[in-house]
C-alpha positions in Angstrom: 80.2 16.9 -58.6 83.5 15.0 -58.2 84.6 17.2 -55.3 81.2 16.9 -53.6 81.5 13.1 -53.9 84.9 13.1 -52.3 83.7 15.4 -49.5 80.7 13.2 -48.8 82.8 10.0 -48.8 85.3 11.6 -46.3 82.4 12.7 -44.0 80.8 9.3 -44.3 84.0 7.4 -43.4 85.3 9.8 -40.8 86.3 7.1 -38.3 88.4 5.3 -40.9 89.9 8.7 -41.9 90.9 9.5 -38.3 92.6 6.1 -37.7 94.4 6.4 -41.1 95.7 9.9 -40.3 96.8 8.8 -36.8 98.6 5.8 -38.1 100.4 7.6 -40.9 101.3 10.7 -38.8 102.8 8.6 -36.0 105.2 7.0 -38.4 106.1 10.3 -39.9 106.7 11.9 -36.5 110.1 10.2 -35.9 111.3 10.9 -39.4 110.2 14.5 -39.5 111.5 15.2 -35.9 114.9 13.9 -37.0 114.9 16.0 -40.2 114.0 19.1 -38.1 116.9 18.3 -35.7 119.3 18.0 -38.6 118.2 21.3 -40.0 118.5 22.9 -36.5 122.0 21.5 -36.1 123.1 22.6 -39.6 121.7 26.1 -39.0 123.5 26.4 -35.7 126.8 25.2 -37.1 126.5 27.4 -40.1 125.8 30.4 -37.9 128.9 29.5 -35.8 131.0 28.2 -38.7 133.7 31.0 -38.5 133.9 30.6 -34.8 134.3 26.8 -35.2 137.2 27.3 -37.6 138.3 30.6 -36.1 139.0 31.7 -39.6 137.6 32.2 -43.1 140.3 29.9 -44.5 142.6 27.6 -42.7 145.7 25.6 -43.7 146.8 22.7 -41.5 149.2 19.8 -41.6 150.6 17.2 -39.3 154.1 18.4 -40.1 155.9 21.7 -40.5 155.4 23.2 -43.9 158.5 23.6 -46.1 159.8 27.0 -46.8 158.6 26.7 -50.4 155.1 25.8 -49.2 155.1 28.7 -46.7 156.1 31.1 -49.4 153.5 29.8 -51.8 150.8 30.1 -49.1 151.9 33.6 -48.1 151.9 34.7 -51.8 148.2 33.7 -52.1 147.0 35.0 -48.7 149.2 37.9 -47.5 147.6 40.5 -49.8 144.2 40.9 -48.0 144.2 38.8 -44.8 145.2 38.6 -41.1 147.0 35.4 -40.0 147.1 33.5 -36.8 149.4 30.4 -36.3 148.8 27.7 -33.7 150.1 24.3 -32.8 148.1 21.4 -31.4 149.5 18.2 -29.9 149.1 15.7 -27.0 151.4 16.0 -24.0 151.6 14.8 -20.4 150.7 17.4 -17.8 151.9 16.8 -14.3 151.1 18.6 -11.0 151.1 17.9 -7.3 147.6 16.6 -7.7 148.3 14.1 -10.4 149.1 13.8 -14.1 146.9 13.7 -17.2 147.2 13.5 -20.9 146.1 16.9 -22.3 145.7 18.4 -25.8 148.0 21.5 -25.8 146.9 24.4 -28.0 149.7 26.9 -28.5 148.3 30.2 -29.6 149.6 33.7 -30.7 148.4 37.2 -30.0 145.8 37.3 -32.9 144.0 34.1 -31.9 141.0 33.7 -32.2 140.4 35.6 -35.4 136.7 34.8 -35.0 134.5 33.8 -32.1 135.5 33.9 -28.4 137.1 31.8 -25.7 135.0 32.2 -22.5 136.8 32.1 -19.2 135.3 31.3 -15.8 136.2 34.7 -14.5 133.7 36.1 -17.0 136.3 37.5 -19.5 135.7 36.8 -23.2 138.9 36.4 -25.2 138.9 37.7 -28.8 141.6 38.1 -31.4 142.0 41.8 -30.5 141.7 41.4 -26.7 144.7 43.3 -25.2 144.8 41.4 -21.9 145.6 37.8 -22.8 147.4 36.8 -19.7 148.9 33.6 -21.1 150.9 35.7 -23.6 152.4 38.0 -20.9 153.4 35.5 -18.2 154.2 31.8 -17.6 150.5 30.8 -17.3 147.9 28.6 -19.0 144.2 28.3 -19.4 142.8 24.8 -18.8 139.5 23.0 -19.5 137.1 22.4 -16.6 137.6 18.6 -16.9 140.9 19.0 -15.1 139.1 20.5 -12.2 136.8 17.5 -12.0 139.4 14.8 -12.7 142.3 15.8 -10.5 141.1 18.9 -8.6 143.1 21.6 -10.4 142.0 25.2 -9.8 143.0 28.7 -10.7 146.4 29.5 -9.3 147.7 25.9 -9.2 151.0 25.0 -10.8 151.3 22.5 -13.7 154.2 21.3 -15.7 154.3 20.7 -19.5 157.6 19.3 -20.6 160.2 21.8 -19.3 157.6 24.5 -18.7 156.3 25.3 -15.3 153.0 27.2 -15.6 150.4 28.6 -13.3 146.7 28.2 -14.2 145.5 31.8 -15.0 141.9 30.8 -15.6 139.5 28.0 -16.4 137.9 27.9 -19.8 134.1 27.9 -19.6 133.3 28.0 -23.3 135.3 27.1 -26.4 133.4 27.6 -29.6 136.0 25.8 -31.6 135.3 22.4 -30.1 132.0 21.3 -31.8 131.8 17.7 -30.8 132.8 16.9 -27.3 133.3 13.2 -28.0 136.0 14.1 -30.5 138.9 14.5 -28.1 140.4 12.0 -25.7 142.0 14.7 -23.6 141.0 18.1 -22.2 142.7 21.2 -23.7 145.3 23.5 -22.2 146.0 26.8 -23.9 149.6 28.2 -23.7 151.7 30.8 -25.4 153.1 29.6 -28.8 156.3 31.5 -28.1 157.1 29.1 -25.2 157.3 26.0 -27.5 161.1 26.1 -28.2 161.9 26.0 -24.5 159.3 23.4 -23.6 161.0 20.5 -25.3 157.6 19.1 -26.2 158.0 19.1 -29.9 161.0 17.0 -31.1 161.9 15.3 -34.3 159.1 12.9 -35.2 156.7 14.2 -32.6 153.0 14.1 -33.4 151.5 17.6 -33.8 149.4 19.7 -36.1 150.3 23.2 -37.2 147.4 25.5 -38.2 147.5 28.7 -40.2 144.3 30.7 -39.8 143.4 33.5 -42.2 140.7 36.3 -41.8 139.9 37.9 -45.1 139.1 41.5 -45.6 136.5 40.5 -48.1 134.7 37.2 -47.4 133.5 36.9 -51.0 136.9 35.8 -52.0 137.0 32.8 -49.6 136.4 30.1 -52.2 138.7 31.8 -54.7 141.5 31.8 -52.1 140.9 28.1 -51.3 141.1 27.2 -55.0 144.4 29.1 -55.3 145.8 27.4 -52.3 144.8 24.0 -53.6 146.8 24.7 -56.8 150.0 25.7 -55.0 149.8 23.2 -52.0 149.5 19.9 -53.8 150.4 17.5 -50.9 147.1 15.7 -50.0 148.2 15.7 -46.4 147.9 19.5 -46.2 144.3 20.3 -45.3 142.7 23.4 -46.6 139.3 24.3 -45.2 136.8 27.1 -45.3 134.4 28.0 -42.5 131.6 26.1 -44.3 133.6 22.9 -44.8 134.9 23.0 -41.2 131.3 23.2 -39.8 130.3 20.3 -42.0 133.3 18.2 -40.9 132.7 19.0 -37.2 129.1 17.7 -37.4 130.3 14.4 -39.0 130.0 12.3 -35.8 126.5 13.6 -35.0 125.8 13.0 -38.7 126.6 9.3 -38.4 124.4 9.0 -35.4 121.5 10.8 -37.1 122.0 8.4 -40.1 121.2 5.4 -37.9 118.5 7.2 -36.0 116.9 7.8 -39.5 117.1 4.2 -40.3 115.2 3.3 -37.1 112.7 6.1 -37.9 112.2 4.5 -41.3 111.2 1.2 -39.7 108.6 3.1 -37.6 107.4 4.7 -40.8 107.1 1.2 -42.4 105.1 -0.1 -39.4 102.7 2.9 -39.5 102.3 2.3 -43.3 101.5 -1.3 -42.6 98.7 -0.3 -40.2 97.4 2.4 -42.7 97.5 -0.1 -45.5 95.5 -2.7 -43.5 93.0 0.0 -42.6 92.6 1.0 -46.2 92.2 -2.6 -47.2 89.5 -3.0 -44.7 87.8 0.2 -45.9 87.9 -0.9 -49.5 86.6 -4.4 -48.6 83.5 -2.6 -47.2 83.2 -0.4 -50.3 83.7 -3.0 -53.0 80.0 -3.8 -53.4 79.2 -0.1 -53.8 81.9 0.3 -56.3 80.6 -2.7 -58.2 77.1 -1.2 -58.3 78.4 2.2 -59.5 80.5 0.4 -62.2 77.4 -1.4 -63.3 75.6 2.0 -63.6 78.3 3.3 -66.0 81.0 4.7 -63.7 84.4 4.2 -65.4 87.0 2.3 -63.5 89.5 5.2 -63.8 87.0 7.5 -62.3 86.4 5.2 -59.4 90.1 4.9 -58.8 90.5 8.6 -58.9 87.8 9.1 -56.3 89.5 6.9 -53.7 93.0 8.1 -54.7 91.9 11.7 -54.1 90.5 10.6 -50.7 93.8 9.0 -49.8 95.7 12.1 -51.0 93.6 14.4 -48.8 94.1 12.1 -45.8 97.8 12.2 -46.5 97.7 16.0 -46.5 95.7 16.1 -43.3 98.3 13.8 -41.6 100.6 16.8 -41.8 98.8 18.5 -38.9 99.3 15.9 -36.1 102.7 15.1 -37.5 103.9 18.7 -37.0 102.2 18.9 -33.6 103.7 15.7 -32.2 107.1 16.3 -33.8 107.3 19.6 -32.1 106.9 17.7 -28.8 109.4 15.0 -29.7 112.1 17.4 -31.1 113.0 19.1 -27.8 113.4 15.7 -26.2 115.7 14.4 -29.0 117.7 17.7 -28.8 118.0 17.3 -25.0 119.4 13.8 -25.4 122.1 15.0 -27.8 122.7 18.4 -26.3 125.7 17.2 -24.2 127.5 16.3 -27.4 127.9 19.8 -28.7 128.9 23.1 -26.9 126.3 25.1 -28.8 122.8 25.7 -27.5 120.5 24.2 -30.0 117.1 25.8 -30.4 115.1 23.2 -32.3 112.0 24.2 -34.3 110.0 22.8 -37.1 111.7 24.1 -40.2 110.1 24.6 -43.6 112.2 21.8 -45.0 110.9 19.4 -42.4 107.3 20.4 -43.0 107.7 20.0 -46.7 109.3 16.5 -46.1 106.3 15.6 -44.0 103.9 16.9 -46.7 105.7 15.0 -49.5 105.9 11.7 -47.6 102.4 12.1 -46.3 100.9 12.5 -49.8 103.2 10.2 -51.8 103.5 7.7 -49.0 99.8 7.3 -48.5 99.2 6.9 -52.2 102.0 4.3 -52.6 100.8 2.1 -49.7 97.2 2.2 -50.9 98.1 1.6 -54.6 97.8 -2.2 -54.5 94.2 -2.0 -53.2 93.2 0.9 -55.5 94.3 -1.1 -58.6 91.9 -3.9 -57.5 89.1 -1.6 -58.6 90.4 -2.0 -62.2 89.9 -5.8 -61.9 86.5 -5.6 -60.4 83.8 -7.3 -62.6 80.3 -5.7 -61.9 78.7 -8.7 -63.7 79.4 -10.8 -60.6 76.7 -8.8 -58.8 74.1 -10.6 -60.9 75.7 -14.0 -60.8 74.1 -16.8 -58.8 77.0 -17.1 -56.4 77.4 -14.7 -53.6 79.4 -11.5 -54.4 82.7 -11.5 -52.6 84.1 -8.1 -51.6 87.4 -9.5 -50.2 90.6 -8.1 -51.6 93.4 -10.5 -52.5 96.6 -9.1 -54.2 97.6 -11.4 -57.1 100.1 -9.2 -58.8 103.2 -8.7 -56.6 104.6 -6.0 -58.9 102.1 -3.5 -57.4 104.3 -3.4 -54.3 107.3 -2.3 -56.3 106.7 1.5 -55.9 106.6 1.0 -52.1 109.8 -1.0 -52.1 111.6 1.6 -54.3 110.4 4.5 -52.0 111.6 2.6 -49.0 115.0 2.0 -50.5 115.3 5.7 -51.6 114.5 6.8 -48.0 117.1 4.4 -46.6 119.8 5.7 -48.9 118.9 9.3 -48.2 118.9 8.8 -44.5 122.1 6.8 -44.3 123.9 8.9 -46.9 125.2 5.7 -48.3 124.1 3.5 -51.2 125.9 0.6 -49.6 124.5 1.0 -46.0 121.1 1.9 -47.4 120.9 -1.2 -49.7 122.3 -3.5 -47.0 119.7 -2.1 -44.5 116.8 -2.7 -46.9 118.1 -6.1 -47.8 118.4 -7.1 -44.1 115.1 -5.5 -43.3 113.3 -7.6 -46.0 115.1 -10.7 -44.8 113.8 -10.1 -41.3 110.4 -9.3 -42.8 110.3 -12.6 -44.7 111.4 -14.5 -41.6 108.6 -12.9 -39.5 106.1 -13.5 -42.3 107.1 -17.1 -42.6 107.0 -17.6 -38.9 103.7 -15.9 -38.7 102.3 -18.2 -41.4 103.6 -21.3 -39.7 102.0 -20.2 -36.4 98.7 -19.6 -38.1 98.9 -23.0 -39.8 99.7 -24.6 -36.4 96.6 -22.9 -34.9 94.3 -24.9 -37.2 94.9 -27.8 -34.8 93.0 -25.8 -32.2 89.8 -27.6 -33.4 90.6 -30.4 -30.9 90.2 -28.0 -27.9 87.0 -28.5 -25.9 86.8 -25.0 -24.4 84.9 -23.0 -27.1 86.8 -19.7 -26.2 90.2 -21.3 -26.8 88.9 -23.3 -29.8 87.2 -20.5 -31.8 89.6 -17.8 -30.8 92.7 -19.6 -32.2 90.8 -21.0 -35.2 89.7 -17.4 -36.0 93.3 -16.2 -36.2 94.1 -18.8 -38.9 91.1 -17.7 -40.9 91.9 -14.0 -40.8 95.5 -14.2 -42.1 95.9 -10.7 -43.4 95.1 -8.9 -40.1 96.9 -11.6 -38.1 100.1 -11.3 -40.1 100.0 -7.5 -40.0 99.8 -7.5 -36.2 102.5 -10.2 -35.9 104.9 -8.3 -38.2 104.3 -5.0 -36.5 104.9 -6.3 -33.0 107.7 -8.5 -34.1 109.6 -5.6 -35.6 109.0 -3.4 -32.5 110.2 -6.2 -30.2 113.3 -6.6 -32.4 114.2 -3.0 -32.3 113.7 -2.5 -28.6 116.0 -5.5 -27.9 118.9 -4.8 -30.3 120.4 -1.8 -28.5 120.5 -3.4 -25.0 122.1 -6.5 -26.4 124.8 -4.4 -28.3 125.4 -2.3 -25.2 126.1 -5.4 -23.1 128.5 -6.7 -25.8 130.4 -3.4 -26.1 130.7 -3.1 -22.3 132.1 -6.6 -22.1 134.5 -5.8 -24.9 135.9 -2.8 -23.1 135.8 -4.2 -19.5 139.2 -4.1 -17.8 139.1 -6.9 -15.2 142.2 -8.9 -14.4 141.5 -11.3 -17.2 141.3 -8.5 -19.8 144.0 -8.1 -22.4 143.2 -4.4 -22.8 146.3 -2.4 -21.7 146.3 0.1 -18.9 148.5 2.7 -20.5 149.3 3.5 -24.1 152.5 5.5 -24.9 153.5 7.3 -28.0 156.0 9.8 -29.3 158.9 7.8 -27.8 162.1 9.0 -29.4 164.6 6.5 -30.9 167.2 7.3 -28.2 164.5 6.9 -25.4 163.6 3.3 -26.2 166.3 1.7 -24.1 165.8 4.1 -21.1 162.1 3.5 -21.2 162.6 -0.3 -21.3 165.1 -0.1 -18.4 162.7 1.9 -16.3 159.9 -0.6 -17.0 162.2 -3.5 -16.0 163.0 -1.7 -12.7 159.3 -1.4 -12.1 158.8 -5.2 -13.0 156.5 -4.3 -15.9 156.7 -5.8 -19.3 155.4 -3.8 -22.2 153.4 -5.2 -25.1 156.3 -4.6 -27.5 157.7 -1.4 -29.0 156.3 -0.6 -32.5 158.2 1.9 -34.7 156.2 4.6 -36.4 157.5 6.2 -39.6 155.7 9.2 -41.1 155.1 9.0 -44.9 152.8 10.0 -47.6 151.6 8.0 -50.6 152.9 9.4 -53.9 151.6 6.9 -56.5 149.4 3.8 -56.7 150.4 1.5 -59.7 152.3 4.4 -61.2 149.3 6.8 -61.1 149.6 10.0 -59.0 147.8 9.6 -55.7 146.1 13.0 -55.8 144.0 15.0 -53.3 140.4 14.0 -53.5 138.6 16.9 -55.2 135.4 18.2 -53.6 132.3 18.4 -55.7 128.8 19.4 -55.1 125.7 17.3 -54.9 124.9 14.2 -52.9 128.0 12.7 -51.2 127.9 9.3 -49.6 129.6 8.4 -46.3 131.9 6.1 -48.2 133.0 8.9 -50.5 133.6 11.2 -47.5 135.7 8.5 -45.8 137.7 8.0 -48.9 138.4 11.7 -49.2 139.5 11.9 -45.5 141.8 8.9 -45.8 143.2 10.1 -49.1 143.7 13.7 -48.0 146.1 12.8 -45.2 149.5 11.2 -44.5 150.0 7.7 -43.5 151.9 6.1 -40.6 154.1 3.1 -41.5 155.6 0.5 -39.3 157.5 -2.8 -39.7 157.6 -6.1 -37.9 157.7 -9.8 -38.5 154.4 -11.7 -38.4 151.1 -10.4 -37.1 150.0 -9.5 -33.6 147.3 -11.3 -31.7 144.8 -8.5 -32.5 145.3 -9.0 -36.3 144.1 -11.6 -38.7 145.1 -12.0 -42.4 141.9 -12.2 -44.4 143.4 -12.4 -47.9 146.9 -13.1 -49.2 150.0 -14.5 -47.6 152.2 -13.4 -44.6 155.0 -10.9 -45.1 158.4 -12.5 -45.8 160.8 -12.2 -42.7 163.4 -9.8 -44.2 163.6 -7.7 -47.3 166.3 -9.0 -49.7 167.0 -6.3 -52.4 168.9 -8.9 -54.5 165.8 -11.1 -54.9 162.9 -8.6 -54.5 162.0 -5.7 -56.7 159.5 -4.3 -54.2 159.2 -4.4 -50.4 156.2 -6.3 -49.2 153.2 -4.5 -47.7 150.4 -5.6 -45.4 147.3 -3.3 -45.5 144.3 -3.1 -43.2 141.3 -4.4 -45.1 138.9 -1.6 -44.6 141.6 1.0 -45.3 142.4 -0.8 -48.5 138.7 -0.9 -49.4 138.2 2.9 -48.9 141.2 3.7 -51.1 140.5 1.0 -53.7 143.8 -0.8 -53.0 144.0 -4.5 -53.9 146.6 -7.3 -53.5 149.3 -6.9 -56.1 149.0 -3.1 -56.2 152.3 -1.2 -56.0 152.4 1.8 -53.7 155.1 4.5 -53.7 155.8 6.3 -50.5 157.7 9.5 -49.7 159.5 8.8 -46.4 161.3 12.0 -45.3 162.2 12.8 -49.0 163.1 9.2 -49.9 160.9 7.3 -52.3 160.2 3.7 -51.4 158.1 1.3 -53.5 156.1 -1.5 -51.9 153.7 -4.2 -53.2 150.6 -5.3 -51.3 150.8 -9.1 -50.5 148.0 -9.3 -47.9 145.0 -7.6 -46.3 144.5 -7.7 -42.5 141.5 -7.4 -40.2 142.5 -5.4 -37.1 140.6 -5.5 -33.8 141.0 -1.9 -32.9 139.3 -2.3 -29.6 142.3 -4.2 -28.3 144.1 -0.8 -27.9 147.3 -2.5 -29.0 149.7 -0.8 -31.4 148.3 -1.3 -34.8 148.7 0.4 -38.2 146.9 0.7 -41.5 150.1 -0.1 -43.5 152.9 -2.4 -42.3 156.1 -2.7 -44.4 158.4 -5.7 -44.6 161.2 -5.7 -42.1 164.5 -4.5 -43.3 163.4 -1.4 -45.3 162.4 1.3 -42.8 164.8 0.3 -40.0 167.1 3.3 -40.5 164.4 5.8 -41.3 163.6 8.6 -38.8 161.0 7.3 -36.5 159.3 7.4 -33.1 158.0 4.4 -31.1 154.7 3.5 -29.5 154.0 0.9 -26.9 151.4 -0.3 -24.4 151.6 -1.4 -20.8 149.6 -4.3 -19.5 146.8 -4.3 -16.9 147.9 -3.0 -13.5 146.2 -1.8 -10.3 144.8 1.7 -10.3 147.3 3.1 -7.7 150.2 1.5 -9.6 148.9 3.0 -12.9 148.7 6.5 -11.4 152.3 6.2 -10.0 153.6 4.9 -13.3 151.9 7.7 -15.2 153.4 10.3 -12.9 157.0 8.8 -13.0 157.0 8.4 -16.8 155.8 12.0 -17.3 158.6 13.3 -15.1 161.4 11.2 -16.7 160.2 11.4 -20.3 158.3 14.7 -20.6 157.9 14.6 -24.4 156.2 11.1 -24.3 152.4 11.2 -24.3 150.5 8.6 -22.3 146.9 7.6 -22.7 145.0 6.2 -19.8 143.1 3.5 -21.6 140.6 2.8 -18.9 139.6 6.5 -18.6 139.4 6.7 -22.4 137.2 3.6 -22.5 134.9 5.0 -19.8 134.5 8.2 -21.8 133.7 6.2 -24.9 131.1 4.2 -23.1 129.6 7.4 -21.5 129.3 8.9 -25.0 127.9 5.7 -26.4 125.4 5.6 -23.5 124.2 9.2 -24.4 123.9 8.2 -28.0 122.0 5.0 -27.2 119.3 7.0 -25.4 118.4 8.8 -28.6 118.4 5.5 -30.5 116.2 3.9 -27.8 113.8 6.9 -28.1 113.4 6.1 -31.8 113.1 2.3 -31.1 110.5 3.1 -28.4 108.6 5.2 -31.0 108.7 2.3 -33.4 107.4 -0.1 -30.8 104.6 2.4 -29.8 103.8 2.6 -33.6 103.4 -1.2 -33.5 100.9 -0.9 -30.6 99.0 1.8 -32.5 98.9 -0.6 -35.5 97.6 -3.3 -33.1 94.9 -0.9 -31.7 93.8 0.1 -35.2 93.5 -3.4 -36.4 91.7 -4.6 -33.3 89.3 -1.7 -33.6 88.7 -2.4 -37.3 88.3 -6.1 -36.7 85.8 -5.5 -33.9 83.7 -3.2 -36.0 83.8 -5.7 -38.9 82.9 -8.6 -36.6 80.3 -6.7 -34.6 77.5 -9.0 -35.8 79.5 -12.2 -35.1 80.4 -11.0 -31.5 76.8 -10.1 -30.7 75.5 -13.4 -32.1 77.8 -15.2 -29.6 76.0 -13.3 -26.8 72.6 -14.2 -28.3 73.4 -17.9 -28.2 74.4 -17.7 -24.6 78.1 -16.6 -24.3 78.7 -14.3 -21.4 80.2 -10.9 -21.8 83.4 -11.9 -20.1 83.8 -15.0 -22.3 83.5 -12.9 -25.4 86.1 -10.5 -24.1 88.5 -13.4 -23.4 87.7 -14.7 -26.8 89.1 -11.5 -28.4 91.9 -10.9 -26.0 93.2 -14.5 -26.4 93.5 -13.9 -30.2 95.8 -10.9 -29.9 97.8 -12.2 -26.9 98.6 -15.3 -28.9 99.9 -13.2 -31.7 101.8 -10.9 -29.3 103.4 -13.8 -27.5 104.6 -15.3 -30.8 105.7 -11.9 -32.2 107.5 -10.9 -28.9 109.4 -14.2 -28.8 110.3 -14.1 -32.5 111.3 -10.4 -32.4 113.5 -11.0 -29.3 115.1 -14.1 -30.9 115.8 -12.2 -34.1 117.2 -9.3 -32.1 119.8 -11.7 -30.7 120.8 -12.8 -34.2 120.9 -9.2 -35.5 123.0 -8.1 -32.5 125.4 -11.0 -33.1 126.0 -10.0 -36.7 126.4 -6.3 -35.8 128.8 -7.2 -33.0 131.0 -9.5 -35.2 130.8 -7.8 -38.6 130.3 -4.1 -37.8 132.1 -3.7 -34.5 134.3 -6.8 -35.0 134.0 -7.7 -31.4 132.6 -10.5 -29.3 129.0 -11.1 -28.6 127.5 -11.6 -25.1 124.0 -12.8 -24.8 121.8 -11.0 -22.2 118.6 -13.1 -21.6 117.0 -10.7 -19.1 115.9 -8.0 -21.5 114.4 -10.2 -24.2 112.4 -12.2 -21.7 111.0 -9.1 -20.0 110.2 -7.3 -23.3 108.5 -10.4 -24.7 106.3 -10.6 -21.6 105.8 -6.8 -21.7 104.6 -7.0 -25.3 102.1 -9.7 -24.3 100.7 -7.7 -21.3 100.4 -4.4 -23.2 98.8 -6.2 -26.2 96.2 -7.8 -23.9 95.4 -4.4 -22.4 95.1 -2.7 -25.8 93.0 -5.5 -27.2 90.7 -5.3 -24.1 90.2 -1.5 -24.3 89.9 -1.5 -28.1 87.1 -4.1 -28.0 85.4 -3.1 -24.8 82.6 -0.9 -26.4 81.4 -3.6 -28.7 81.8 -6.4 -26.2 79.7 -4.5 -23.6 77.1 -3.7 -26.2 73.7 -5.3 -25.7 72.8 -7.9 -28.5 69.3 -6.4 -28.7 70.8 -3.3 -30.5 72.2 -5.4 -33.3 69.0 -7.4 -33.6 66.9 -4.3 -33.9 69.1 -2.9 -36.7 68.7 -3.8 -40.3 71.5 -5.9 -41.4 
């Protein structure tokens, strides 16, 4: 009986069911597509995890391991493994066609232990390949970017430090580079045995040494890692397995997908808003029937169960269009992000994504309809027999009924951002925006009450009607306002970022950034710059160290544990599990601001001071839990030095000036082994190329970064990422229009009698159409302007407090999007109401009301 009742009700209200399913599935589409993309990416990386790491287990450090550490590592791994050792470092490459900063990978005869390096000639290099030309002659393999950037080809000669090498081949595929935005320079592969005569690695040089191990039995991978962690206690020594390497390599794409997910959640909220309004309209039409059934003895819980089951079934049915549309969106999303990874992604709807759609469809539909279902409990059937007219309208008087929806929204935000902090801030900011849009919408509706003074009846009754139908008017206003906000935020941020990185003559961003300058090279470099009439932006010392203790407690390696890990915990683990570069200077640079504490004293005085003073970058301190007054103990080349934090600094990293996480008071590290970094100011392109070439020839071990080229690469990658974000923002705006269409259609059906009565009393069909279109264009105009205005405010806060840069207002995009929202809303309102508007009033008069 109960099931037949549900079936009959579904068939009877099939139009409502279709609109409800369409609204809900559209919001689920972005969320589910993103989930499917994540699963495809994870599966691809897992399948290629050994090739990514080129090992089962890898040990790496930004320094040479001590003999004791090497012996301990060998004792653990030598029994059942094959080893390959490589070095990686930045170096300047010169040739007749120009010079470039490159990432040198020096390999041995067993590299790669897993995977392949594909060459343009068609050869696939494996660990057991006998014909590795770079190991038999003075040759190198280079990345194809060097062909595009300076026109290098196979057979051309290049110079790296003291090495003169010929290009043996061009690398067409390197499975160990998983995220192409991760490196600021193309790679060059050379023979590791040539390093001693190259002069590229000197005392204090920046490099990474990697020990790769291929186990005979893969089952012992985690056991070997655990044993290595016991014997190699320095947090700066990284120990990875193929699984952790693949997870780490997808971190950048993970951050992007986090924010894509937050945008998808907004689209989901907007679709839920439309579905909730449709259900409210549906229940309003059914309240009289429910009251009659209640008066005949139907229990309230039974009535609630009937409509709850109906909503649940509709949520289940929303899975079908969600999967179909997601299957169409997924390849487009993958195509936008394909250039960021060398692997071919083959996206498909995974079981996990389908289950996610199923759970959200069922639970989400129930949660958004819960406030209206509970109104059945409060329904008093006796009012049917009262003298006053029975009112079937639904007004929510208990705000707590929205709590399950808010909790679900927060849980989704935390899960998508992988951060309690970001998820909570996002939800808080979202509801602030929601309150502002709601308050603005209410003020607009109150102001429209003054439309009674208008003489034209179309304008008068159209605007007055909006103020009387507050629920539907606010739903449309909020949906279009959110869509307008989202579609405007990204272009505003893009303009601000481009302005931040621009390198016109007035820009303070340097042209070249130099590092690995040896202590005895500082004066020769300064003299050369003086000869060229160029003044550097100061020489900053760089001293390698590691933190031993914080407030007397051992600063230990961050242990890995299973379960949910937030982005903040991941960041803390990365910063904790690596060394630290120290520097010293008096005062702060123009790219730094002290946000808490006092400036460092000019010079360390051991007779008056117990600890040297430290200045720590604010976000770095926050990640590691360091506060003002904390005492840090450093190991500097075997010497223990204590320092006390006296201030926290905010650093503008986009200035590209020499900056450090930790700066020590002058007079402590001055005699420590160190290298120097510096930056050269803005100069013409031709001059810059000449300087880069001359510096590379005179100081072959010094690495030079072309800041302009690096910035262009960053902007290019940001542009690629923004397309995927704009796709999600566009989906959210489209969801807003679907909400508009659903509400207009529902309103037109509900007001069918009213609209036909207008025609009966003499209104022309065109006037009735204008009457309806004006209502929704007014809302769209207000929502478009408000959304665009809020987007400027949101962009401002993101620019200043997230990117810590300047904000540039771009008026073109907000104006055009506000107008576009109006035009599209007018068209949607016209087509959604056309059937009823064109209906002859005789039809309604012949029907029984």
